[in-house]
C-alpha positions as CSV (number, residue, x, y, z in Angstrom):
1,M,8.4,41.5,-35.5
2,D,8.8,42.6,-31.9
3,L,5.1,42.1,-31.4
4,S,5.3,38.5,-32.9
5,V,8.2,37.6,-30.6
6,K,6.3,39.1,-27.6
7,N,3.2,37.1,-28.5
8,L,5.3,33.9,-28.9
9,R,7.0,34.4,-25.6
10,G,3.6,35.0,-23.9
11,L,2.3,31.8,-25.5
12,L,5.1,29.8,-24.1
13,T,5.4,31.3,-20.7
14,D,1.9,32.5,-19.6
15,P,0.1,29.7,-17.7
16,R,-3.3,31.0,-18.8
17,H,-2.6,29.5,-22.3
18,T,-2.3,26.0,-20.8
19,R,-6.1,25.7,-20.8
20,W,-6.1,25.4,-24.6
21,I,-2.6,24.2,-25.3
22,A,-3.1,21.1,-23.1
23,P,-6.1,19.7,-25.1
24,L,-4.1,20.2,-28.3
25,L,-1.2,18.2,-26.9
26,L,-3.5,15.4,-25.8
27,L,-5.2,15.4,-29.1
28,G,-1.9,15.1,-30.8
29,E,-1.0,12.2,-28.5
30,V,-4.1,10.3,-29.5
31,G,-2.9,10.2,-33.1
32,F,0.7,9.6,-32.1
33,C,-0.2,6.6,-29.8
34,G,-2.2,5.2,-32.6
35,L,0.7,5.5,-35.0
36,I,3.1,3.8,-32.5
37,I,0.7,0.9,-32.1
38,W,0.3,0.6,-35.8
39,R,3.9,0.9,-36.9
40,V,6.1,-0.2,-34.0
41,P,6.3,-3.9,-33.1
42,Y,5.1,-5.0,-29.7
43,T,7.8,-6.3,-27.4
44,E,7.0,-9.2,-25.1
45,I,8.6,-8.9,-21.7
46,D,6.3,-9.5,-18.7
47,F,2.7,-9.4,-20.1
48,T,2.7,-13.2,-20.8
49,T,4.0,-13.8,-17.3
50,Y,1.2,-11.6,-15.9
51,M,-1.4,-13.6,-17.8
52,A,0.1,-16.9,-16.7
53,Q,-0.1,-15.8,-13.0
54,V,-3.6,-14.5,-13.5
55,R,-4.6,-17.9,-15.0
56,M,-3.4,-19.7,-11.9
57,F,-5.2,-17.2,-9.7
58,L,-8.5,-17.6,-11.6
59,S,-8.0,-21.4,-11.4
60,G,-8.2,-21.2,-7.6
61,E,-4.6,-20.9,-6.5
62,R,-4.3,-18.6,-3.5
63,N,-0.8,-19.5,-2.2
64,Y,1.5,-16.7,-3.5
65,A,4.5,-19.0,-3.3
66,K,3.0,-21.2,-6.0
67,I,1.8,-18.5,-8.4
68,T,4.5,-18.1,-11.1
69,G,5.1,-17.5,-14.8
70,P,7.7,-17.8,-17.6
71,T,9.9,-14.9,-16.2
72,G,9.5,-15.6,-12.5
73,P,7.2,-15.8,-9.5
74,L,4.5,-13.3,-8.5
75,V,6.1,-10.5,-6.5
76,Y,3.4,-7.8,-6.6
77,P,0.5,-7.0,-4.2
78,A,-3.0,-8.3,-4.8
79,L,-4.4,-5.4,-6.8
80,H,-1.9,-6.3,-9.6
81,L,-3.7,-9.6,-9.9
82,Y,-7.1,-8.0,-9.9
83,V,-6.2,-5.5,-12.5
84,Y,-4.6,-8.0,-14.8
85,S,-7.5,-10.4,-14.2
86,I,-9.8,-7.8,-15.8
87,L,-7.3,-7.5,-18.7
88,Y,-7.2,-11.2,-19.0
89,V,-10.9,-11.2,-19.7
90,L,-10.9,-8.2,-22.0
91,T,-8.0,-9.4,-24.1
92,E,-9.2,-13.0,-24.7
93,Q,-6.9,-14.5,-22.0
94,G,-4.1,-12.3,-23.0
95,T,-4.0,-13.3,-26.6
96,N,-5.4,-10.1,-28.1
97,I,-2.3,-7.9,-27.8
98,L,-3.7,-5.1,-30.0
99,R,-6.7,-4.7,-27.7
100,A,-4.4,-4.6,-24.7
101,Q,-2.3,-1.9,-26.4
102,I,-5.4,0.2,-27.0
103,I,-6.4,-0.1,-23.4
104,F,-2.9,0.9,-22.3
105,A,-3.0,3.8,-24.8
106,G,-6.1,5.0,-23.0
107,L,-4.3,4.6,-19.7
108,Y,-1.4,6.6,-21.0
109,L,-3.6,9.5,-22.1
110,V,-5.6,9.5,-18.9
111,T,-2.4,9.6,-16.8
112,L,-0.9,12.3,-19.0
113,A,-4.0,14.4,-18.6
114,V,-3.7,14.1,-14.8
115,V,0.0,15.0,-15.0
116,I,-0.8,18.1,-17.0
117,A,-3.6,19.0,-14.6
118,C,-1.0,18.8,-11.7
119,Y,1.4,21.0,-13.6
120,R,-1.4,23.5,-14.3
121,R,-2.2,23.8,-10.6
122,V,1.3,24.9,-9.8
123,G,1.3,27.5,-12.6
124,A,3.8,25.8,-14.8
125,P,4.5,27.6,-18.1
126,P,3.1,26.0,-21.3
127,W,6.6,25.2,-22.6
128,L,7.2,22.9,-19.7
129,L,4.4,20.6,-21.0
130,V,6.2,19.9,-24.2
131,P,8.8,17.4,-22.7
132,L,5.9,15.5,-21.2
133,V,4.8,14.3,-24.6
134,L,8.2,13.8,-26.2
135,S,9.6,10.8,-24.2
136,K,10.2,7.8,-26.3
137,R,10.8,5.6,-23.2
138,M,7.4,6.6,-21.7
139,H,5.6,5.7,-24.9
140,S,7.5,2.4,-25.0
141,I,6.6,1.5,-21.4
142,F,2.9,2.1,-21.8
143,L,2.2,1.1,-25.4
144,L,4.8,-1.5,-26.3
145,R,5.6,-3.2,-22.9
146,L,2.3,-3.1,-21.0
147,F,4.0,-3.0,-17.6
148,N,2.1,-2.9,-14.3
149,D,4.1,0.2,-13.4
150,C,1.8,2.1,-15.7
151,W,-1.1,1.6,-13.4
152,A,0.9,2.5,-10.3
153,T,2.0,5.7,-12.1
154,L,-1.6,6.7,-12.6
155,G,-2.1,6.1,-8.8
156,L,0.8,8.3,-8.0
157,W,-0.2,11.3,-10.1
158,L,-3.9,11.0,-9.3
159,A,-3.0,11.1,-5.6
160,I,-0.9,14.2,-6.2
161,Y,-3.8,15.9,-8.0
162,C,-6.3,15.0,-5.2
163,M,-3.9,16.4,-2.6
164,Q,-3.6,19.6,-4.6
165,R,-7.4,19.9,-4.5
166,R,-7.3,19.2,-0.7
167,Q,-9.0,15.9,-1.1
168,F,-6.7,14.2,1.3
169,G,-8.8,11.1,2.2
170,R,-9.4,10.4,-1.5
171,A,-5.7,10.9,-2.2
172,A,-4.7,8.4,0.5
173,V,-7.0,5.8,-0.9
174,I,-5.8,6.3,-4.5
175,W,-2.1,6.2,-3.4
176,G,-3.0,3.0,-1.5
177,L,-4.5,1.5,-4.7
178,G,-1.4,2.4,-6.6
179,L,0.7,0.7,-3.9
180,G,-1.6,-2.3,-4.3
181,V,-0.3,-2.7,-7.8
182,K,3.4,-2.2,-7.1
183,M,5.2,-1.4,-3.9
184,T,7.5,1.1,-5.7
185,L,5.0,3.8,-4.5
186,L,6.3,3.1,-1.0
187,L,9.0,5.6,-2.0
188,A,6.4,8.3,-1.7
189,A,5.2,7.2,1.8
190,P,7.2,9.8,3.7
191,A,5.8,12.5,1.6
192,V,2.2,11.2,1.9
193,G,2.7,11.1,5.7
194,F,4.0,14.6,6.1
195,I,1.5,16.2,3.7
196,I,-1.6,14.5,5.3
197,L,-0.4,15.0,8.9
198,Q,0.2,18.8,8.4
199,A,-3.0,19.2,6.3
200,L,-5.3,17.5,8.7
201,G,-3.7,17.5,12.1
202,T,-2.7,14.5,14.2
203,G,-6.1,12.8,14.8
204,D,-7.6,13.1,11.4
205,G,-4.2,12.5,9.8
206,I,-3.7,9.2,11.5
207,F,-7.3,8.2,10.8
208,T,-6.8,9.0,7.1
209,G,-3.6,6.9,7.1
210,L,-5.6,4.0,8.4
211,Y,-7.6,4.0,5.1
212,V,-4.5,2.7,3.4
213,F,-4.0,-0.1,5.9
214,V,-7.6,-1.2,5.9
215,L,-7.7,-1.1,2.1
216,H,-4.7,-3.4,1.9
217,V,-6.2,-5.8,4.5
218,I,-9.3,-6.0,2.4
219,M,-7.5,-6.6,-0.9
220,S,-5.2,-9.3,0.6
221,M,-8.0,-11.2,2.4
222,P,-8.3,-13.9,-0.3
223,F,-4.7,-14.9,0.3
224,F,-4.8,-15.3,4.0
225,G,-6.5,-18.7,4.3
226,E,-4.9,-21.9,5.7
227,G,-1.5,-20.5,6.4
228,T,-0.9,-18.7,3.1
229,G,-0.9,-15.2,4.5
230,L,2.9,-15.3,5.2
231,S,3.7,-16.2,1.7
232,Y,1.6,-13.2,0.5
233,I,3.4,-10.8,2.7
234,Q,6.9,-12.2,1.8
235,R,6.3,-12.2,-1.9
236,S,4.3,-9.0,-2.5
237,F,6.4,-6.8,-0.2
238,D,9.8,-8.6,-0.5
239,F,12.5,-6.1,0.6
240,G,15.2,-8.7,0.5
241,R,15.0,-9.5,-3.2
242,Q,18.3,-10.1,-5.1
243,F,18.5,-8.1,-8.3
244,L,20.2,-9.2,-11.5
245,Y,23.2,-7.2,-12.4
246,K,22.6,-7.6,-16.1
247,W,19.3,-5.6,-16.0
248,T,20.4,-2.6,-13.9
249,V,20.1,0.8,-15.5
250,N,21.6,2.8,-12.7
251,W,24.6,1.0,-11.2
252,R,26.2,-0.6,-14.3
253,F,29.4,1.4,-13.7
254,V,29.8,-0.4,-10.4
255,D,31.5,-3.8,-10.7
256,K,29.3,-6.9,-10.2
257,E,30.9,-8.0,-6.9
258,T,30.2,-4.6,-5.3
259,F,26.7,-4.4,-6.8
260,L,25.8,-7.7,-5.1
261,S,27.5,-7.0,-1.8
262,R,25.7,-6.4,1.4
263,N,27.8,-3.3,2.1
264,F,26.6,-1.7,-1.1
265,A,23.0,-2.3,-0.1
266,V,23.5,-1.0,3.4
267,G,25.3,2.1,2.1
268,L,22.4,2.9,-0.2
269,L,19.9,2.4,2.7
270,V,22.0,4.8,4.9
271,L,22.1,7.4,2.0
272,H,18.3,7.1,1.6
273,A,17.6,7.6,5.3
274,S,20.1,10.5,5.4
275,L,18.5,12.3,2.5
276,L,15.0,11.8,3.9
277,L,16.1,13.2,7.2
278,L,17.7,16.2,5.4
279,F,14.5,16.9,3.5
280,C,12.3,16.5,6.5
281,Q,14.4,19.0,8.4
282,T,14.8,21.6,5.7
283,K,11.7,21.2,3.4
284,W,8.9,19.0,4.4
285,I,8.1,20.3,7.9
286,K,8.4,24.0,6.9
287,P,4.6,24.5,7.1
288,S,4.7,23.7,10.8
289,S,7.5,26.4,11.4
290,S,9.6,24.1,13.6
291,N,12.6,21.9,13.6
292,L,12.2,18.1,13.6
293,T,12.2,17.8,17.4
294,G,9.7,20.6,17.7
295,F,7.6,19.0,15.0
296,V,7.4,15.7,16.9
297,K,6.4,17.5,20.1
298,K,3.8,19.6,18.4
299,Y,2.0,16.7,16.8
300,L,2.3,14.4,19.7
301,G,1.2,17.0,22.2
302,G,-1.8,18.3,20.1
303,M,-2.5,21.7,18.8
304,K,-5.4,24.2,18.9
305,E,-7.7,24.3,15.9
306,A,-6.4,27.8,14.8
307,E,-2.8,26.5,14.7
308,E,-3.9,23.4,12.7
309,L,-5.7,25.7,10.2
310,R,-2.7,28.0,9.9
311,I,-0.4,25.0,9.1
312,S,-3.0,23.5,6.7
313,K,-3.2,26.6,4.6
314,K,0.5,26.2,3.8
315,I,-0.1,22.8,2.2
316,T,-0.3,24.3,-1.3
317,P,-0.3,22.6,-4.7
318,T,3.4,23.5,-5.1
319,F,4.3,22.1,-1.7
320,V,2.5,18.9,-2.6
321,M,4.3,18.5,-5.9
322,D,7.7,19.4,-4.3
323,T,7.2,16.9,-1.5
324,M,5.7,13.9,-3.4
325,L,8.1,14.1,-6.4
326,G,11.1,14.9,-4.1
327,S,10.4,11.8,-2.1
328,M,10.1,9.7,-5.2
329,V,13.3,10.9,-6.8
330,I,15.2,10.4,-3.5
331,G,14.1,6.8,-3.5
332,L,15.0,6.2,-7.1
333,L,18.4,7.7,-6.6
334,C,19.1,5.3,-3.7
335,A,17.5,2.2,-5.3
336,R,19.8,-0.7,-5.5
337,S,18.6,-1.5,-9.1
338,L,16.4,0.4,-11.5
339,H,15.0,-1.4,-14.5
340,Y,13.8,0.4,-17.6
341,Q,10.1,0.4,-16.6
342,F,11.0,2.4,-13.5
343,F,11.2,5.4,-15.8
344,A,7.4,5.5,-15.6
345,Y,7.8,7.1,-12.2
346,L,10.5,9.5,-13.2
347,G,9.8,10.7,-16.8
348,W,6.9,13.1,-16.0
349,A,8.5,14.3,-12.7
350,T,11.8,15.4,-14.2
351,P,10.7,18.5,-16.1
352,Y,9.0,19.9,-12.9
353,L,11.9,19.1,-10.6
354,L,14.4,20.7,-13.0
355,W,12.1,23.7,-13.6
356,R,11.9,24.4,-9.8
357,A,15.6,25.3,-9.9
358,G,16.3,26.6,-13.4
359,G,15.1,28.0,-16.7
360,P,14.2,26.5,-20.1
361,V,17.8,25.7,-21.3
362,W,18.7,24.0,-18.0
363,V,15.5,22.0,-18.1
364,L,15.6,20.9,-21.7
365,L,19.3,20.1,-21.7
366,N,19.1,17.8,-18.6
367,W,15.8,16.3,-19.8
368,A,17.4,15.3,-23.1
369,V,20.5,13.8,-21.4
370,Q,18.3,11.7,-19.1
371,E,16.1,10.6,-21.9
372,Y,19.1,9.5,-24.0
373,C,20.6,7.6,-21.1
374,W,17.4,5.6,-20.4
375,L,17.2,4.7,-24.1
376,V,20.7,3.1,-24.1
377,Y,20.2,-0.7,-24.1
378,P,21.9,-2.5,-22.6
379,S,23.1,0.1,-20.2
380,T,26.8,1.0,-20.2
381,N,29.2,2.4,-17.6
382,V,28.7,5.9,-19.1
383,S,24.9,5.7,-19.5
384,S,24.4,4.4,-16.0
385,A,26.7,7.0,-14.4
386,A,24.7,9.7,-16.3
387,V,21.4,8.2,-15.0
388,V,22.7,8.4,-11.4
389,A,24.1,11.9,-12.0
390,E,20.8,13.2,-13.4
391,L,18.9,11.7,-10.4
392,A,21.3,13.3,-8.0
393,L,20.8,16.6,-9.9
394,Q,17.1,16.4,-9.5
395,V,17.4,15.6,-5.8
396,M,19.5,18.8,-5.5
397,C,17.0,20.8,-7.5
398,A,14.3,19.6,-5.1
399,L,16.4,20.7,-2.2
400,V,17.3,24.2,-3.4
401,A,13.9,24.9,-5.0
402,P,12.6,28.3,-3.7
403,P,9.6,28.1,-1.3
404,V,7.5,30.1,-3.7
405,D,4.0,29.2,-5.0
406,H,3.2,30.3,-8.5
407,I,-0.5,30.0,-7.7
408,S,-1.9,31.0,-4.3
409,P,-4.5,28.4,-3.2
410,P,-7.8,29.4,-1.6
411,P,-7.7,29.5,2.2
412,A,-8.6,26.3,4.0
413,T,-11.8,26.2,5.9
414,A,-12.6,24.1,8.9
415,A,-14.9,21.9,6.8
416,E,-12.0,21.3,4.3
417,L,-9.7,20.5,7.2
418,R,-11.9,17.6,8.3
419,S,-13.2,16.4,4.9
């Protein structure tokens, strides 16, 4: 009996078992996704609008201000249009919903595989993979709603995985592609900047960051003819959008007048900036062994190659996960309004963030509370307050997480530093 318990404990806690447990989980998900598509009715929310917008784009319309659909105007960057243009063709102009669901099931499985690979690189125990496949809301977003957030989520996790493998140029491009689908990935921009700058040094870091800028210039070029460029920028990166109170998941417990007020928006912005500053000072510049002032001086003044290599070695898989997911959850906590599809960015991050500050009971209890709150529709005062509380809890977990790597990465070489 004792031997059986010991074996079970080892099975659940020894990261070496992930190599065969992960394929079994993915195989189970293949069948489960098929069952969901077969048995659970598809829910139309935005896919018809996406298709209507694509139809206008393919008909020659290049003015973003004129591209619209049943649920509203086009408010996403150019890659959103390109991705859904492909889906428009593959799904018979958006009429073959079953085929679209099968495509999104494939997207779900690929993204989940990348997430598990990221967890494996930080030495996460096998039991932590279980919540990754149990979220009803995640399955709903991917398989029954077909939101564009699904593609952006793949970009986020694939960028994390590439950074963990020290492929920073590739990570920047992939993150930029995800951002090209939906600007929500801007929430990870501070993390991307600090990781790449400390991994590559000032010169190469800035050059790598330019990849993203050039990529977006190229993607947006079709929309910059005859004075239409301004409408593209205003619509695809609209930071002044007014959000509908009835759809908010996180601030329902705040009265409508407060929710729509400028003071509330400014307060959240100040909170966001304050948390970013706190994490910069206490967590994200730790590899450089300096405070924020010293960090700025160090990178503006230049460093010797030996110093750059020393700092670069500290950009470990765990540091990457802590920084990227920490930046995302800070942004989600301070968001003026979260809709249900925003759970795509949170659902697979939560188990890791909770695990960095607690054990199995802590993780599973809070994961279950969060999952329940995001399933309440429409949101209530209680459910929305719990959503905010769980987000705040995860920010706290990211802040107090011990600076310990569960897997020591190989030393960085000069070639890797400049790759």
